DORO-296211 format. One record per residue (C-alpha): residue in three letters; x, y, z. Coordinates in steps of 0.2 Angstrom, whole numbers, padded with zeros to 4 digits, always signed. Example, Ala and Ser with C-alpha at 12.3 -4.5 7.8 and 13.67 -1.06 7.14 Angstrom:
BEGIN
ALA+0062-0022+0039
SER+0068-0005+0036
***
This chain:
BEGIN
UNK+0160+0237-0132
UNK+0155+0238-0113
UNK+0164+0222-0107
UNK+0181+0232-0119
UNK+0181+0245-0108
UNK+0182+0235-0096
UNK+0192+0226-0094
UNK+0204+0239-0102
UNK+0201+0250-0085
UNK+0201+0232-0075
UNK+0221+0231-0085
UNK+0224+0250-0081
UNK+0221+0249-0063
UNK+0229+0232-0062
UNK+0246+0240-0072
UNK+0244+0256-0058
UNK+0241+0244-0042
UNK+0259+0237-0049
UNK+0268+0252-0052
UNK+0263+0260-0036
UNK+0265+0244-0027
UNK+0284+0243-0034
UNK+0287+0260-0030
UNK+0281+0258-0011
UNK+0293+0241-0012
UNK+0306+0253-0019
UNK+0304+0266-0005
UNK+0302+0256+0007
UNK+0319+0244+0003
UNK+0326+0260+0000
UNK+0321+0269+0019
UNK+0327+0252+0026
UNK+0317+0246+0042
UNK+0321+0256+0055
UNK+0323+0242+0067
UNK+0338+0236+0063
UNK+0346+0218+0068
UNK+0363+0217+0079
UNK+0379+0221+0071
UNK+0389+0208+0058
UNK+0405+0209+0047
UNK+0402+0212+0028
UNK+0419+0208+0019
UNK+0422+0217+0002
UNK+0435+0210-0009
UNK+0449+0220-0017
UNK+0440+0222-0035
UNK+0424+0220-0032
UNK+0410+0230-0041
UNK+0396+0236-0037
UNK+0383+0225-0047
UNK+0395+0210-0035
UNK+0390+0221-0017
UNK+0373+0221-0021
UNK+0370+0205-0025
UNK+0382+0202-0007
UNK+0371+0211+0001
UNK+0356+0202-0001
UNK+0364+0183+0000
UNK+0370+0188+0017
UNK+0354+0197+0022
UNK+0354+0215+0024
UNK+0344+0221+0010
UNK+0328+0213+0003
UNK+0332+0218-0017
UNK+0349+0217-0025
UNK+0340+0224-0040
UNK+0334+0241-0031
UNK+0351+0242-0024
UNK+0356+0243-0041
UNK+0345+0255-0045
UNK+0353+0266-0030
UNK+0366+0265-0036
UNK+0363+0270-0051
UNK+0352+0286-0044
UNK+0364+0289-0034
UNK+0381+0285-0043
UNK+0390+0280-0026
UNK+0396+0262-0034
UNK+0413+0269-0037
UNK+0419+0278-0021
UNK+0414+0259-0012
UNK+0431+0254-0002
UNK+0435+0234+0000
UNK+0437+0227+0015
UNK+0430+0221+0034
UNK+0414+0233+0037
UNK+0402+0233+0053
UNK+0381+0232+0045
UNK+0365+0227+0051
UNK+0347+0222+0045
UNK+0335+0232+0041
UNK+0349+0248+0037
UNK+0343+0261+0022
UNK+0354+0261+0007
UNK+0360+0278+0014
UNK+0369+0270+0030
UNK+0378+0256+0020
UNK+0383+0266+0008
UNK+0390+0277+0017
UNK+0397+0262+0028
UNK+0407+0255+0013
UNK+0414+0274+0007
UNK+0423+0271+0023
UNK+0444+0270+0020
UNK+0445+0254+0033
UNK+0462+0261+0046
UNK+0472+0244+0046
UNK+0473+0245+0024
UNK+0485+0257+0018
UNK+0480+0270+0005
UNK+0491+0284-0002
UNK+0484+0301-0003
UNK+0485+0314-0016
UNK+0480+0330-0022
UNK+0475+0337-0038
UNK+0477+0356-0038
UNK+0462+0366-0048
UNK+0468+0369-0065
UNK+0474+0353-0068
UNK+0476+0344-0084
UNK+0474+0325-0087
UNK+0493+0325-0092
UNK+0496+0331-0074
UNK+0482+0321-0066
UNK+0492+0306-0073
UNK+0510+0313-0069
UNK+0504+0315-0049
UNK+0499+0297-0051
UNK+0515+0290-0056
UNK+0524+0302-0046
UNK+0513+0292-0032
UNK+0516+0276-0037
UNK+0499+0272-0041
UNK+0499+0268-0060
UNK+0510+0272-0073
UNK+0504+0288-0084
UNK+0502+0280-0099
UNK+0489+0268-0089
UNK+0482+0283-0082
UNK+0479+0291-0097
UNK+0474+0273-0106
UNK+0457+0273-0091
UNK+0453+0291-0089
UNK+0450+0289-0111
UNK+0445+0275-0117
UNK+0439+0267-0102
UNK+0419+0263-0100
UNK+0410+0270-0084
UNK+0394+0272-0090
UNK+0387+0269-0073
UNK+0390+0284-0067
UNK+0375+0299-0071
UNK+0385+0309-0081
UNK+0395+0299-0094
UNK+0384+0295-0108
UNK+0386+0314-0106
UNK+0402+0317-0112
UNK+0404+0310-0127
UNK+0420+0320-0135
UNK+0417+0335-0149
UNK+0427+0334-0164
UNK+0445+0334-0164
UNK+0444+0334-0142
UNK+0461+0331-0137
UNK+0456+0320-0122
UNK+0439+0314-0117
UNK+0443+0317-0099
UNK+0451+0334-0101
UNK+0439+0342-0088
UNK+0430+0329-0077
UNK+0443+0320-0069
UNK+0437+0332-0051
UNK+0452+0344-0042
UNK+0450+0335-0025
UNK+0461+0326-0011
UNK+0461+0307-0014
UNK+0464+0291-0003
UNK+0470+0279-0015
UNK+0476+0259-0010
UNK+0490+0258-0019
UNK+0485+0242-0024
UNK+0468+0244-0032
UNK+0463+0243-0051
UNK+0468+0258-0062
UNK+0450+0259-0069
UNK+0444+0263-0049
UNK+0455+0274-0045
UNK+0450+0285-0061
UNK+0433+0280-0061
UNK+0434+0288-0040
UNK+0440+0305-0050
UNK+0424+0306-0062
UNK+0414+0300-0049
UNK+0415+0316-0038
UNK+0413+0326-0051
UNK+0398+0315-0054
UNK+0392+0321-0036
UNK+0396+0338-0039
UNK+0388+0340-0055
UNK+0371+0343-0043
UNK+0354+0342-0050
UNK+0353+0362-0047
UNK+0368+0365-0056
UNK+0362+0352-0072
UNK+0343+0364-0072
UNK+0354+0380-0069
UNK+0365+0373-0086
UNK+0349+0370-0094
UNK+0341+0387-0090
UNK+0356+0395-0100
UNK+0354+0381-0115
UNK+0373+0374-0111
UNK+0379+0354-0110
UNK+0387+0350-0096
UNK+0400+0350-0107
UNK+0397+0369-0114
UNK+0401+0372-0093
UNK+0415+0364-0090
UNK+0423+0371-0106
UNK+0420+0388-0101
UNK+0423+0384-0081
UNK+0443+0379-0088
UNK+0444+0397-0096
UNK+0437+0406-0079
UNK+0447+0396-0068
UNK+0463+0398-0079
UNK+0461+0414-0083
UNK+0454+0422-0064
UNK+0463+0410-0053
UNK+0453+0420-0038
UNK+0435+0413-0035
UNK+0432+0434-0033
UNK+0436+0437-0050
UNK+0427+0425-0059
UNK+0410+0429-0062
UNK+0417+0446-0070
UNK+0428+0435-0081
UNK+0414+0424-0086
UNK+0401+0439-0090
UNK+0416+0441-0104
UNK+0415+0426-0111
UNK+0394+0426-0108
UNK+0396+0440-0120
UNK+0408+0436-0132
UNK+0397+0418-0134
UNK+0378+0427-0133
UNK+0370+0428-0152
UNK+0374+0443-0163
UNK+0389+0446-0151
UNK+0402+0457-0163
UNK+0419+0446-0153
UNK+0410+0427-0157
UNK+0429+0423-0151
UNK+0434+0418-0134
UNK+0451+0425-0139
UNK+0460+0418-0124
UNK+0477+0414-0123
UNK+0477+0401-0110
UNK+0472+0391-0127
UNK+0489+0392-0136
UNK+0496+0389-0120
UNK+0487+0373-0119
UNK+0491+0370-0137
UNK+0511+0376-0135
UNK+0512+0365-0115
UNK+0501+0351-0117
UNK+0494+0346-0138
UNK+0510+0348-0147
UNK+0523+0340-0131
UNK+0511+0326-0129
UNK+0514+0320-0147
UNK+0531+0324-0151
UNK+0534+0312-0138
UNK+0524+0298-0146
UNK+0533+0303-0164
UNK+0518+0308-0171
UNK+0510+0326-0176
UNK+0498+0333-0170
UNK+0481+0327-0179
UNK+0475+0340-0193
UNK+0462+0351-0187
UNK+0467+0347-0169
UNK+0478+0366-0164
UNK+0464+0375-0175
UNK+0450+0368-0164
UNK+0458+0374-0148
UNK+0466+0390-0153
UNK+0453+0404-0147
UNK+0459+0417-0157
UNK+0454+0405-0175
UNK+0437+0398-0167
UNK+0420+0403-0165
UNK+0413+0401-0147
UNK+0420+0386-0139
UNK+0431+0374-0143
UNK+0432+0355-0144
UNK+0438+0353-0127
UNK+0440+0361-0110
UNK+0459+0365-0106
UNK+0460+0362-0087
UNK+0451+0352-0073
UNK+0441+0366-0068
UNK+0436+0367-0047
UNK+0416+0373-0041
UNK+0421+0390-0041
UNK+0421+0393-0059
UNK+0408+0381-0062
UNK+0398+0393-0051
UNK+0407+0408-0061
UNK+0400+0399-0079
UNK+0382+0396-0073
UNK+0382+0412-0064
UNK+0388+0422-0073
UNK+0390+0443-0067
UNK+0381+0455-0077
UNK+0390+0467-0090
UNK+0391+0475-0107
UNK+0410+0471-0106
UNK+0418+0460-0119
UNK+0436+0462-0111
UNK+0446+0458-0098
UNK+0465+0462-0094
UNK+0475+0458-0077
UNK+0492+0470-0074
UNK+0504+0462-0056
UNK+0495+0468-0044
UNK+0480+0457-0052
UNK+0470+0472-0052
UNK+0457+0470-0070
UNK+0449+0482-0081
UNK+0437+0479-0091
UNK+0432+0486-0108
UNK+0417+0488-0119
UNK+0425+0490-0135
UNK+0441+0485-0143
UNK+0446+0507-0142
UNK+0444+0506-0121
UNK+0451+0490-0121
UNK+0469+0499-0127
UNK+0469+0511-0117
UNK+0467+0496-0101
UNK+0485+0491-0110
UNK+0495+0505-0111
UNK+0486+0509-0092
UNK+0493+0487-0087
UNK+0509+0493-0096
UNK+0513+0510-0085
UNK+0506+0498-0068
UNK+0517+0485-0070
UNK+0532+0497-0075
UNK+0531+0506-0059
UNK+0528+0488-0051
UNK+0544+0479-0061
UNK+0557+0496-0055
UNK+0548+0494-0038
UNK+0558+0476-0035
UNK+0573+0480-0046
UNK+0572+0493-0030
UNK+0570+0482-0019
UNK+0583+0470-0024
***
């Protein structure tokens, strides 16, 4: 028995040493040697995958382990942001320095700059890309909704809900990007997903967990905040109303947001009409927030950071209703009766604004 215990103890010690040694080796690889050598050219051909880049870095002596570099890419999600072209690297560079260099746009290579406004839908993303001449709408939608981006940490959490219209809706981050006109659609779409992956920080993940929300819940809610508030100043208050409606035991368990109707009317129905098809049974009901309880089947658009943060940090209030007048003032109410009074006030204010505009005209 004593020999068995000694043997087990030795095995455990060896295991600890292996794990510890592996950890220190990985850490030293990521940190680099600190004594960088002379600069050498490193060429990345168009369409080269991040894993192939890792193998090439190892082969050319810039890193000691392509496996460690692949792990680093998985942890950071920077792989899809790598550009193609000729770069200047040195042996002994840290992984962070190498990744930073490989994300630089080659000034000698033509790029197309595209801006996606906050609150854009996937269909609008596709139209913008087609207008820029980078791909067709159909190619973009196919890759965004059916491509494989499992290299991103966030990807496995984004499985579509039942009756979901577009899987990618909400997760293509709205910002300004530079694209290579002859790049693959996969790489271009991956760049948009990767930016969202980057924005979904550990701090935001921890806050969502604290609230009992998944990333899908947060983005879904943030899309409504983006559409209903627009101005970041009003987002926490609007978020507070929605959180109150979603809370257990809420007297008003439906979001009852008009923007869900506009999404159905302006995007879901036209999409299927253009295909000569009917909207799948149950989809409209799954998005119309006067019908469905809680959050709908998916987000309505791609929210910006302010809307995402508002979804994670709602204003603490007792309101269940809100509306806004033509001056952009928000009116909040705790009860339906108070809400009706606000509606009357809003109509009066809006009438005065219309009259003022008419007089100026």
